[in-house]
C-alpha positions in Angstrom: -39.3 -49.1 15.2 -35.7 -49.0 14.2 -35.0 -52.6 15.4 -37.8 -53.5 13.1 -36.7 -52.0 10.0 -33.0 -53.4 10.6 -34.4 -56.8 10.6 -36.1 -56.2 8.1 -33.4 -55.4 5.8 -31.4 -57.7 7.2 -34.0 -60.1 6.1 -34.7 -58.4 2.5 -30.5 -58.4 2.2 -30.6 -62.0 3.2 -33.0 -62.8 0.8 -31.6 -61.3 -1.8 -28.6 -63.2 -1.2 -29.4 -66.4 -1.6 -31.6 -65.6 -4.8 -28.6 -64.6 -6.2 -26.6 -67.5 -5.8 -26.3 -69.3 -9.0 -26.9 -73.3 -8.4 -25.2 -75.3 -10.7 -26.1 -79.1 -11.4 -23.9 -79.3 -14.6 -20.8 -81.8 -13.9 -17.7 -82.7 -15.7 -19.6 -86.2 -16.6 -22.8 -84.5 -17.9 -21.8 -81.4 -19.5 -21.9 -81.1 -23.0 -20.5 -78.0 -25.0 -22.7 -76.1 -27.0 -22.9 -72.9 -29.4 -22.0 -69.7 -26.7 -20.3 -71.5 -24.5 -16.7 -69.8 -23.3 -13.7 -71.5 -24.2 -12.6 -71.3 -20.3 -15.6 -73.2 -19.4 -14.9 -76.1 -21.9 -11.9 -76.8 -20.1 -12.9 -76.6 -17.1 -15.5 -79.1 -17.4 -13.7 -81.3 -19.9 -10.0 -80.2 -19.6 -7.0 -79.5 -22.0 -7.6 -80.8 -25.3 -6.1 -84.0 -26.7 -5.2 -82.3 -29.6 -5.8 -78.6 -31.2 -5.4 -77.0 -34.2 -6.1 -73.1 -35.9 -6.7 -71.1 -38.6 -7.8 -68.5 -40.4 -11.2 -68.5 -42.1 -11.0 -65.3 -43.9 -10.9 -62.6 -40.9 -12.4 -65.3 -38.3 -9.6 -67.1 -36.3 -10.6 -69.9 -35.5 -9.4 -72.7 -33.1 -10.4 -76.4 -33.2 -9.9 -78.6 -29.9 -10.2 -82.5 -30.5 -11.6 -84.8 -27.7 -11.1 -87.9 -28.7 -12.6 -89.8 -25.6 -16.0 -88.1 -26.2 -15.7 -88.5 -29.9 -15.9 -84.4 -30.7 -14.8 -81.5 -32.5 -15.2 -77.7 -31.1 -14.5 -75.0 -33.0 -14.4 -71.7 -31.1 -14.8 -68.5 -32.7 -13.0 -65.3 -30.7 -12.7 -68.0 -27.9 -16.7 -68.7 -27.8 -18.2 -72.5 -29.4 -19.2 -71.9 -32.8 -20.0 -75.6 -33.8 -19.6 -78.8 -32.3 -19.3 -81.8 -34.2 -19.1 -85.6 -34.3 -15.1 -87.6 -35.5 -16.0 -90.3 -37.5 
């Protein structure tokens, strides 16, 4: 009976481990930032911005990244994407 219990626990542990692994099909080619994404995630997929700016809007510290090849700017508040806009 002990061998069956051990096999059962090993099976359950393996199953839980496989289920808990997150598989992502997001690549730098198909990634598009959205509100709520963290600054490090954007940099991970798109790299450093072509240009950046920062300013205070009241009590909020806003960082703006400019990606000219993608034609967008991204406003971050507290290192989280707040707005993704197009450059025109």
